[in-house]
C-alpha positions as CSV (number, residue, x, y, z in Angstrom):
1,M,-126.1,91.3,1.2
2,N,-122.1,91.2,1.1
3,R,-120.2,93.8,0.1
4,N,-119.6,92.2,-3.3
5,E,-123.0,91.8,-4.3
6,L,-124.0,95.1,-2.9
7,I,-120.7,97.1,-5.1
8,R,-122.7,94.6,-8.2
9,A,-126.4,95.7,-7.0
10,L,-125.9,99.3,-6.8
11,P,-126.9,102.0,-9.4
12,K,-124.1,104.1,-9.7
13,A,-123.6,107.6,-11.8
14,E,-120.3,108.0,-13.2
15,L,-119.3,111.7,-13.3
16,H,-115.3,111.6,-14.4
17,V,-114.7,109.8,-17.1
18,H,-112.4,110.4,-20.2
19,I,-114.0,108.9,-23.2
20,E,-110.5,108.4,-25.1
21,G,-109.4,107.1,-21.9
22,T,-112.0,103.7,-22.3
23,F,-109.9,102.7,-25.5
24,E,-109.0,99.3,-25.1
25,P,-105.7,97.7,-26.9
26,E,-108.4,95.5,-28.5
27,L,-110.4,98.0,-29.6
28,M,-107.2,100.4,-30.6
29,F,-105.7,98.2,-32.7
30,A,-108.7,97.2,-34.9
31,I,-109.4,100.7,-35.2
32,A,-105.8,101.6,-36.3
33,Q,-106.0,98.4,-39.0
34,R,-109.7,99.9,-40.1
35,N,-108.3,102.9,-40.9
36,N,-105.0,102.1,-42.3
37,I,-102.9,104.2,-39.6
38,D,-99.4,103.1,-38.3
39,I,-98.9,102.9,-34.6
40,P,-95.9,101.9,-32.8
41,Y,-97.2,98.1,-31.9
42,K,-97.9,95.0,-33.6
43,S,-100.1,93.3,-32.2
44,V,-102.3,93.9,-29.5
45,D,-100.0,92.5,-26.5
46,E,-97.7,95.0,-27.7
47,V,-100.2,98.1,-27.1
48,K,-100.8,96.1,-23.8
49,Q,-97.2,96.2,-23.0
50,A,-97.2,100.2,-23.8
51,Y,-99.6,100.8,-21.0
52,N,-97.3,100.4,-18.2
53,F,-96.4,103.7,-17.7
54,H,-94.9,105.3,-15.0
55,N,-96.1,109.2,-14.3
56,L,-98.8,111.7,-15.9
57,Q,-96.6,112.4,-18.8
58,S,-95.8,108.8,-19.6
59,F,-99.4,108.1,-19.6
60,L,-100.2,111.1,-21.8
61,D,-97.9,110.2,-24.6
62,I,-100.0,106.9,-24.8
63,Y,-103.1,108.3,-24.3
64,Y,-102.5,110.7,-27.8
65,A,-101.0,107.9,-29.7
66,G,-104.2,106.2,-29.2
67,A,-106.0,108.7,-29.7
68,N,-104.7,109.1,-33.4
69,V,-106.5,106.3,-35.1
70,L,-109.8,108.1,-33.7
71,V,-110.9,109.6,-37.9
72,H,-114.4,108.7,-38.7
73,E,-117.4,109.6,-36.6
74,Q,-118.0,105.4,-36.2
75,D,-115.0,105.1,-34.9
76,F,-116.0,107.7,-31.8
77,Y,-118.9,106.2,-32.0
78,D,-117.2,102.6,-31.5
79,L,-115.3,103.8,-28.8
80,A,-118.2,105.4,-26.8
81,W,-120.3,102.0,-27.7
82,A,-117.7,99.5,-25.8
83,Y,-117.7,101.9,-22.8
84,F,-121.5,101.7,-22.4
85,E,-121.5,98.2,-22.4
86,K,-118.9,98.2,-19.1
87,C,-121.2,100.8,-18.0
88,A,-124.3,97.8,-18.6
89,E,-122.1,95.4,-16.7
90,D,-121.3,97.5,-13.8
91,K,-124.9,99.2,-13.3
92,V,-124.1,102.7,-14.3
93,V,-127.1,104.2,-15.5
94,H,-126.0,107.4,-16.0
95,T,-122.7,108.6,-17.2
96,E,-121.3,112.1,-17.8
97,M,-118.4,111.6,-19.8
98,F,-115.7,114.0,-21.5
99,F,-114.5,114.2,-24.5
100,D,-111.1,116.3,-25.9
101,P,-112.3,117.7,-29.0
102,Q,-108.9,119.5,-29.3
103,T,-107.2,116.0,-29.5
104,H,-108.7,115.4,-32.3
105,T,-109.6,118.8,-34.5
106,D,-105.3,119.2,-33.8
107,R,-105.0,116.4,-35.9
108,G,-107.6,117.9,-38.3
109,V,-110.7,115.4,-37.6
110,A,-114.0,117.9,-37.2
111,F,-115.3,118.8,-33.9
112,A,-119.2,117.7,-35.2
113,T,-116.8,114.2,-36.7
114,V,-116.5,113.8,-33.0
115,I,-119.6,114.7,-31.1
116,N,-122.0,113.2,-33.9
117,G,-119.9,110.0,-33.5
118,L,-120.1,110.1,-29.3
119,Q,-124.3,111.3,-29.3
120,R,-125.1,108.9,-31.8
121,A,-123.8,106.3,-29.4
122,C,-125.3,108.1,-26.2
123,D,-128.7,108.0,-27.9
124,D,-128.0,104.2,-28.5
125,A,-127.1,103.6,-24.7
126,K,-130.6,105.0,-23.5
127,T,-132.7,103.1,-26.3
128,K,-130.9,99.8,-26.3
129,L,-129.4,99.7,-22.7
130,G,-131.2,102.2,-20.6
131,I,-128.4,104.4,-19.6
132,S,-128.8,108.0,-19.9
133,S,-125.6,110.2,-20.6
134,Q,-124.4,113.8,-21.1
135,L,-120.9,115.1,-22.5
136,I,-118.8,117.7,-21.2
137,M,-116.1,118.9,-23.5
138,C,-112.8,119.7,-21.8
139,F,-109.8,122.0,-22.6
140,L,-106.7,121.0,-22.8
141,R,-104.7,123.2,-20.1
142,H,-101.1,122.5,-21.6
143,L,-102.3,124.3,-24.6
144,S,-103.0,127.9,-25.1
145,E,-105.9,130.3,-23.9
146,E,-106.1,131.5,-27.2
147,A,-106.6,128.1,-28.4
148,A,-109.1,127.4,-25.9
149,F,-111.4,130.3,-26.9
150,V,-111.3,128.7,-30.6
151,T,-112.9,125.3,-29.5
152,L,-115.4,127.1,-27.4
153,E,-116.6,128.8,-30.5
154,Q,-116.8,125.7,-32.1
155,A,-118.6,124.0,-29.5
156,L,-121.8,126.7,-29.2
157,P,-123.6,125.2,-32.5
158,Y,-123.8,121.7,-30.1
159,K,-124.9,123.6,-27.1
160,D,-127.6,121.9,-26.9
161,Q,-125.3,118.0,-26.4
162,I,-122.8,119.4,-24.2
163,I,-124.2,120.2,-20.6
164,A,-120.4,121.4,-19.4
165,V,-117.3,122.4,-20.2
166,G,-114.1,121.3,-18.1
167,L,-110.3,121.2,-17.9
168,D,-108.0,118.3,-18.3
169,S,-104.4,117.7,-18.7
170,S,-101.4,118.2,-17.4
171,E,-102.2,120.0,-14.0
172,L,-98.6,121.4,-13.1
173,D,-97.8,124.9,-13.9
174,H,-101.4,124.7,-16.0
175,P,-103.3,126.4,-13.0
176,P,-106.8,126.8,-13.6
177,S,-106.2,131.3,-13.6
178,K,-104.8,130.5,-17.3
179,F,-108.2,129.9,-18.2
180,E,-110.5,132.3,-16.4
181,R,-111.8,134.0,-19.3
182,V,-112.4,131.8,-21.0
183,F,-114.6,129.7,-18.9
184,A,-116.5,133.1,-18.1
185,Q,-117.5,133.1,-21.0
186,A,-118.1,129.4,-21.5
187,R,-120.7,130.2,-18.4
188,E,-122.6,133.5,-20.3
189,A,-123.1,130.7,-22.9
190,G,-124.9,128.9,-20.6
191,F,-122.6,125.4,-20.0
192,L,-122.0,124.2,-16.1
193,I,-118.5,124.4,-15.5
194,V,-116.1,121.8,-14.2
195,A,-112.6,121.4,-13.8
196,H,-109.8,119.0,-12.6
197,A,-107.7,120.5,-9.5
198,G,-105.9,119.2,-6.6
199,E,-104.6,115.9,-8.0
200,E,-101.0,116.3,-9.4
201,G,-101.4,120.0,-8.8
202,P,-101.6,121.7,-5.0
203,A,-105.0,123.0,-2.8
204,E,-104.1,126.5,-4.3
205,Y,-105.8,125.0,-7.7
206,V,-109.2,124.1,-6.2
207,W,-109.1,127.9,-4.8
208,E,-108.7,128.6,-8.0
209,A,-111.5,126.7,-9.5
210,L,-113.9,127.7,-7.0
211,D,-113.5,131.0,-7.0
212,L,-111.7,132.0,-10.8
213,L,-113.8,129.3,-12.7
214,K,-117.2,129.5,-10.7
215,V,-117.2,125.5,-11.1
216,N,-120.0,123.3,-9.8
217,R,-117.9,119.8,-9.3
218,I,-114.1,119.6,-8.9
219,D,-112.8,116.6,-10.9
220,H,-110.0,114.8,-8.4
221,G,-109.7,117.4,-5.3
222,V,-107.8,114.5,-3.2
223,R,-104.8,117.6,-2.2
224,S,-107.9,119.3,-1.0
225,E,-107.2,117.6,2.3
226,E,-104.1,119.4,2.8
227,D,-105.6,122.8,3.7
228,A,-108.3,122.9,6.9
229,K,-110.3,126.0,5.1
230,L,-110.4,124.6,1.4
231,L,-112.3,121.7,3.6
232,E,-114.2,123.2,5.4
233,R,-115.7,125.3,2.4
234,L,-115.8,122.1,0.2
235,I,-118.1,120.4,2.9
236,A,-120.3,123.7,3.5
237,E,-121.2,124.2,0.1
238,K,-121.7,120.8,-0.5
239,M,-118.8,121.2,-3.8
240,P,-118.5,117.8,-5.1
241,L,-115.4,116.0,-6.1
242,T,-115.3,113.1,-8.6
243,V,-112.8,110.9,-6.9
244,C,-110.7,108.2,-8.9
245,P,-108.9,106.0,-6.6
246,L,-107.2,103.0,-9.3
247,S,-106.2,106.4,-11.3
248,N,-105.0,108.0,-7.9
249,L,-103.0,104.8,-7.2
250,K,-101.2,104.3,-11.0
251,L,-100.5,107.7,-10.8
252,C,-98.8,107.4,-7.3
253,V,-100.8,110.4,-6.1
254,V,-100.9,107.5,-3.2
255,D,-98.4,104.9,-2.8
256,D,-101.0,102.4,-1.4
257,M,-104.5,101.8,-1.9
258,A,-104.9,101.7,2.2
259,E,-103.5,105.3,2.4
260,H,-106.3,107.1,0.1
261,N,-108.2,109.5,1.4
262,I,-111.4,109.2,0.0
263,Q,-113.3,107.0,3.5
264,R,-111.7,110.0,5.5
265,L,-113.2,112.9,3.2
266,L,-116.4,110.4,3.3
267,Q,-116.7,110.8,6.9
268,K,-115.6,114.2,7.4
269,G,-119.1,114.8,5.3
270,V,-116.7,115.8,1.9
271,H,-118.9,115.3,-1.2
272,V,-116.7,112.7,-2.6
273,T,-117.9,110.1,-5.7
274,V,-116.4,107.4,-6.9
275,N,-115.2,107.1,-10.9
276,S,-113.0,105.4,-13.2
277,D,-111.3,108.5,-14.8
278,D,-109.2,106.7,-17.4
279,P,-110.6,103.3,-17.2
280,S,-108.6,101.1,-20.1
281,Y,-105.3,102.8,-18.4
282,F,-106.0,102.9,-14.8
283,G,-106.9,99.2,-14.1
284,G,-110.3,99.1,-13.9
285,Y,-113.9,100.3,-14.5
286,M,-116.9,101.9,-12.2
287,N,-116.9,98.4,-9.9
288,D,-113.0,97.7,-9.9
289,N,-113.0,101.0,-7.8
290,F,-115.6,100.5,-5.4
291,F,-114.0,96.7,-4.8
292,A,-110.6,98.2,-4.7
293,I,-111.3,101.1,-1.8
294,A,-113.9,98.7,-0.2
295,E,-111.3,96.1,0.3
296,S,-108.4,98.5,1.6
297,L,-110.6,100.5,3.7
298,D,-113.1,98.1,5.2
299,L,-115.4,100.3,3.9
300,S,-118.9,99.6,5.5
301,N,-121.9,98.8,3.4
302,D,-123.6,102.2,4.1
303,E,-120.5,104.2,3.3
304,L,-120.9,102.3,-0.1
305,K,-124.0,103.3,-0.5
306,Q,-123.4,106.7,0.3
307,L,-120.4,107.1,-1.7
308,A,-123.4,106.0,-4.5
309,K,-126.1,108.0,-3.7
310,N,-123.1,110.9,-3.9
311,S,-122.7,110.5,-7.4
312,F,-126.4,110.8,-8.4
313,E,-126.8,114.0,-6.2
314,A,-123.3,115.3,-7.9
315,S,-124.8,114.8,-11.2
316,F,-126.6,117.4,-13.8
317,I,-129.8,114.9,-14.0
318,S,-133.2,116.3,-12.5
319,D,-134.1,116.2,-9.2
320,S,-136.8,113.8,-9.6
321,E,-134.3,111.6,-11.7
322,K,-131.9,112.0,-8.7
323,Q,-134.6,110.8,-6.0
324,K,-135.4,107.7,-8.1
325,W,-132.2,105.8,-8.1
326,I,-131.8,107.2,-4.2
327,R,-134.3,105.7,-3.4
328,Q,-133.6,102.5,-5.2
329,I,-129.9,102.5,-3.2
330,D,-132.0,102.7,0.0
331,A,-134.4,99.9,-0.8
332,L,-131.0,97.9,-1.2
333,A,-130.4,95.5,1.8
């Protein structure tokens, strides 16, 4: 089996995807029209042009503008269902999706509207596509600790539908320590913990995520390589990093995919995984990310299989489910 055939055949788990970041221009335009919401674009082509941004903030500007058209439960269902169809194409058999309730509740959309639409899509994906999924609620780090506490309170009635809480949005000047008390309360409530750290922000933010937030996974974490002691700890603790190669390229975390450190980290024994982050904005879904690093870094079939295995080992599914998928990966020639 050649490399690209193997990538297509590998079962995969996606652990770092923002459901609002899967919003394709066609669907955004269609929902805007359906809801009679004005957006500053006259056509799908104009929306696509707006997706050409130059840094994290310019991406976030269009990201939040797009989210404004999501108003009804059906809108959130349609958004998630479109993503699940992409998962089916890419053999993503399990996904742990981020959602940003504050992006919507701050606009007057009820928390229930958001989660009920997403959950209905998750249920349908399981029965119709055989794809399992879990929801991770993220706090927006550019907002206040107080706002995060309010969102945590809103989430408690839906605790059975939310596997973990996370931290996303603009990393610079918003260290994990800003939310230490919120995450302590979330842990007490029984949530697992993840956090974006070490993408735009320094390796020090990864230390904070580990020591103050007590995370189960680090989202991104590619700048951990700048700190040898941190790297030793990540390897020793088998702490997963949910790496997003095309996102790193698009946001200039790396200037060239051939410079990406995911292969070096893998070879050193860091528990790295491949993910798509905000695929409609960053140039590709799961397989696109695998194809990009396989070609640019000349990954071996064994390395590709290890990355797929890592995704299940780092996931929040049961050990028996993990082993089932790992056996399927091992069985591929």
